[in-house]
C-alpha positions as CSV (number, residue, x, y, z in Angstrom):
1,M,-19.4,-49.1,33.5
2,K,-21.3,-49.7,36.7
3,I,-19.5,-47.4,39.2
4,A,-19.5,-47.5,43.0
5,L,-18.7,-44.1,44.6
6,L,-16.9,-44.5,48.0
7,G,-17.3,-41.1,49.5
8,Y,-20.0,-38.7,48.5
9,G,-18.7,-35.3,49.3
10,Q,-18.0,-32.5,46.8
11,M,-15.7,-34.7,44.8
12,G,-18.0,-37.7,44.8
13,K,-20.8,-35.6,43.5
14,A,-18.6,-34.1,40.8
15,I,-17.5,-37.6,39.7
16,E,-21.1,-38.7,39.6
17,K,-22.0,-35.8,37.3
18,I,-19.1,-36.5,34.9
19,A,-19.6,-40.3,34.9
20,L,-23.3,-39.9,34.1
21,K,-22.5,-37.4,31.3
22,R,-20.0,-40.0,29.8
23,G,-22.7,-42.7,29.8
24,H,-21.8,-44.7,33.0
25,E,-24.1,-45.9,35.7
26,I,-23.8,-45.2,39.4
27,V,-24.9,-48.4,41.1
28,L,-23.7,-47.7,44.7
29,I,-23.0,-44.6,46.8
30,V,-21.3,-45.1,50.1
31,D,-21.1,-42.2,52.6
32,S,-20.5,-41.8,56.3
33,K,-24.0,-43.2,57.1
34,T,-23.6,-46.4,55.1
35,I,-23.2,-49.5,57.2
36,N,-23.5,-52.6,55.0
37,Y,-23.1,-52.7,51.2
38,D,-22.2,-55.1,48.4
39,I,-19.3,-53.7,46.4
40,S,-19.4,-56.7,44.0
41,I,-22.4,-55.2,42.1
42,A,-20.0,-52.6,40.6
43,D,-17.6,-52.9,37.7
44,I,-15.2,-50.5,39.4
45,A,-15.0,-48.3,42.5
46,I,-13.9,-44.7,42.8
47,D,-12.8,-43.8,46.3
48,F,-12.8,-40.1,47.4
49,S,-13.6,-40.8,51.1
50,I,-11.5,-39.8,54.2
51,P,-8.0,-41.0,55.2
52,S,-9.4,-43.3,58.0
53,S,-11.7,-45.1,55.6
54,A,-9.6,-45.3,52.4
55,K,-7.5,-48.4,53.3
56,S,-10.5,-50.5,54.3
57,N,-12.4,-49.4,51.2
58,I,-9.5,-50.4,49.0
59,L,-9.0,-53.8,50.7
60,N,-12.8,-54.5,50.4
61,C,-12.5,-53.9,46.6
62,F,-9.5,-56.3,46.3
63,D,-11.4,-59.0,48.3
64,N,-14.4,-58.7,45.9
65,N,-12.4,-58.5,42.7
66,V,-13.5,-54.9,42.0
67,P,-10.9,-52.6,40.4
68,V,-10.5,-49.4,42.5
69,I,-9.4,-45.8,41.9
70,S,-8.4,-43.9,45.0
71,G,-8.0,-40.2,45.2
72,T,-8.1,-39.9,49.0
73,T,-4.9,-38.5,50.5
74,G,-3.5,-38.7,54.0
75,W,-3.2,-42.5,54.1
76,H,-0.2,-43.1,51.9
77,N,2.0,-44.3,54.7
78,S,0.3,-47.7,53.9
79,I,0.9,-47.5,50.2
80,E,3.6,-50.2,50.0
81,E,1.3,-52.6,51.9
82,I,-1.6,-51.8,49.7
83,M,0.3,-52.4,46.5
84,A,1.6,-55.7,47.7
85,L,-1.9,-56.8,48.7
86,C,-3.1,-55.7,45.2
87,D,-0.6,-58.0,43.6
88,Q,-1.3,-60.8,46.1
89,K,-5.1,-60.7,45.5
90,N,-4.8,-60.1,41.7
91,G,-6.5,-56.8,42.1
92,A,-6.5,-53.6,40.0
93,F,-5.5,-50.3,41.5
94,I,-4.6,-46.7,40.7
95,T,-4.0,-44.1,43.4
96,A,-2.9,-40.5,42.8
97,T,-2.6,-37.4,45.0
98,N,-4.4,-35.5,42.2
99,F,-6.3,-36.9,39.3
100,S,-6.4,-33.8,37.2
101,L,-4.9,-34.5,33.8
102,G,-3.3,-31.1,33.7
103,V,-1.7,-31.7,37.0
104,H,0.1,-34.8,35.7
105,I,1.5,-32.8,32.9
106,F,2.6,-30.3,35.6
107,F,4.3,-33.1,37.5
108,E,6.3,-34.0,34.4
109,L,7.2,-30.3,33.8
110,N,8.3,-30.1,37.5
111,E,10.7,-33.1,37.1
112,Q,12.1,-31.8,33.9
113,L,12.7,-28.4,35.4
114,S,14.3,-29.9,38.5
115,K,16.8,-31.7,36.3
116,M,17.7,-28.5,34.5
117,M,18.1,-26.6,37.8
118,S,20.0,-29.3,39.7
119,N,23.5,-27.9,39.1
120,L,22.5,-24.2,39.6
121,N,23.4,-23.7,43.2
122,N,22.6,-20.0,43.3
123,Y,18.8,-20.8,43.2
124,T,16.7,-21.7,46.3
125,T,13.7,-24.0,45.7
126,S,10.3,-23.8,47.4
127,I,6.8,-25.0,46.9
128,E,3.5,-23.2,47.9
129,E,0.1,-24.8,47.9
130,I,-3.3,-23.0,48.5
131,H,-6.5,-24.9,49.1
132,H,-10.0,-24.3,50.5
133,T,-10.4,-24.2,54.3
134,K,-12.2,-27.6,54.3
135,K,-9.2,-29.5,53.1
136,L,-8.0,-31.6,56.1
137,D,-4.5,-32.5,55.2
138,A,-1.5,-30.2,54.9
139,P,0.6,-30.1,52.8
140,S,-1.5,-31.4,50.0
141,G,-0.7,-34.7,48.5
142,T,-0.1,-32.8,45.2
143,A,2.6,-30.7,47.0
144,I,4.2,-33.8,48.4
145,T,4.3,-35.4,44.9
146,L,5.9,-32.2,43.6
147,A,8.5,-32.3,46.4
148,E,9.3,-35.9,45.7
149,G,9.8,-35.1,42.0
150,I,12.3,-32.4,43.0
151,I,14.1,-34.5,45.6
152,K,14.5,-37.3,43.1
153,H,16.7,-35.1,40.8
154,T,18.5,-32.7,43.2
155,D,20.6,-32.8,46.4
156,K,17.5,-32.2,48.5
157,N,16.8,-35.1,50.9
158,N,13.6,-34.1,52.6
159,W,10.7,-31.6,52.6
160,S,9.3,-29.7,55.5
161,L,6.3,-27.4,56.3
162,D,8.5,-25.4,58.6
163,V,10.8,-22.6,57.5
164,T,14.3,-24.0,57.6
165,N,17.8,-22.9,56.9
166,D,18.8,-26.4,56.0
167,Q,19.8,-26.3,52.3
168,K,19.0,-30.0,52.0
169,T,15.4,-29.6,53.0
170,L,12.7,-28.4,50.6
171,P,10.3,-25.9,52.2
172,I,6.5,-26.2,51.5
173,T,4.1,-23.5,52.5
174,A,0.5,-24.5,52.9
175,K,-2.3,-21.9,52.9
176,R,-6.0,-22.4,53.5
177,I,-8.3,-19.8,51.9
178,P,-12.1,-20.1,51.4
179,E,-13.3,-21.1,48.0
180,V,-9.9,-21.9,46.5
181,T,-10.0,-25.1,44.6
182,G,-6.2,-25.7,44.4
183,T,-3.1,-23.7,43.4
184,H,0.4,-25.1,43.4
185,T,3.5,-23.1,42.6
186,V,7.1,-24.3,42.4
187,S,9.7,-21.5,42.6
188,Y,13.4,-21.2,42.0
189,T,14.8,-17.9,43.3
190,S,18.2,-16.3,43.0
191,E,19.4,-12.7,43.6
192,I,19.1,-12.1,39.9
193,D,15.7,-13.6,39.0
194,T,12.9,-16.0,39.9
195,I,11.4,-18.9,37.9
196,H,7.9,-20.1,38.7
197,I,5.8,-22.9,37.3
198,N,2.2,-22.9,38.4
199,H,-0.9,-25.0,38.2
200,T,-4.3,-23.4,39.2
201,A,-7.5,-25.5,39.2
202,H,-10.5,-23.4,38.3
203,N,-13.1,-26.0,39.6
204,R,-13.3,-29.7,40.6
205,E,-14.3,-30.9,37.2
206,G,-10.7,-31.6,36.2
207,F,-10.2,-33.8,39.2
208,A,-13.5,-35.6,38.5
209,L,-12.8,-36.1,34.8
210,G,-9.4,-37.5,35.5
211,A,-10.7,-40.0,38.0
212,V,-13.4,-41.2,35.5
213,V,-10.9,-41.5,32.7
214,A,-8.6,-43.5,35.0
215,A,-11.6,-45.8,35.8
216,E,-12.4,-46.3,32.1
217,W,-8.8,-47.3,31.5
218,L,-8.4,-49.6,34.5
219,V,-11.7,-51.5,34.4
220,D,-10.5,-54.6,32.5
221,K,-7.0,-54.7,33.9
222,R,-5.1,-56.3,36.8
223,G,-2.2,-54.8,38.7
224,V,-1.0,-51.5,40.2
225,Y,-0.8,-48.6,37.8
226,T,-0.3,-44.8,37.8
227,M,-1.7,-41.9,35.9
228,K,1.4,-42.0,33.8
229,D,0.2,-45.3,32.5
230,V,-3.3,-43.9,31.9
231,L,-1.9,-40.9,30.0
232,G,0.9,-42.8,28.2
233,I,3.6,-40.4,29.5
């Protein structure tokens, strides 16, 4: 594949390394200094930019018939609009709050556990996420996806970063610690015991590999897909 990298921070560089190792070609790198570029030279684009750039990057791909993978978070208030435009322009699109293959297994475990715990009212539910200090958004997109998975199957109707006594609101704690790639923990706590499920990323390679695998899967397709489609789960 001929890949365009939209965003060339730590994730962009990690994706470049994995893509080259898997036999692909990087034909375009777009960073904050890039002004004009031709996205149409690429077979597919992988966007790990910043929230203020992600939407325009994605729309540019749709306009030029280039499938696009987006791992940028913090812009998903526009997701419904983007999905509609993808269909309208016959584009191809996958977005995820986290492209780690292991995290998507974790998402499935989270939903299954929330179903099992839904009728056990003596447990309180909480989420904690820990990331490096350069991460701009809080809570993480991954934590929000976990929260949405719990809300879907329980009587919770919202999540909040604030400590709350509202039993219908799911609390999320976000911590920023230097050199932490990403740790997410879902906890169910009662007076008798505590149940944790946890995912810890040891490095960025898992995120990069997942993005490249998703790109390999999407390159000849049209439509809006998810990592569930990529993984067949």
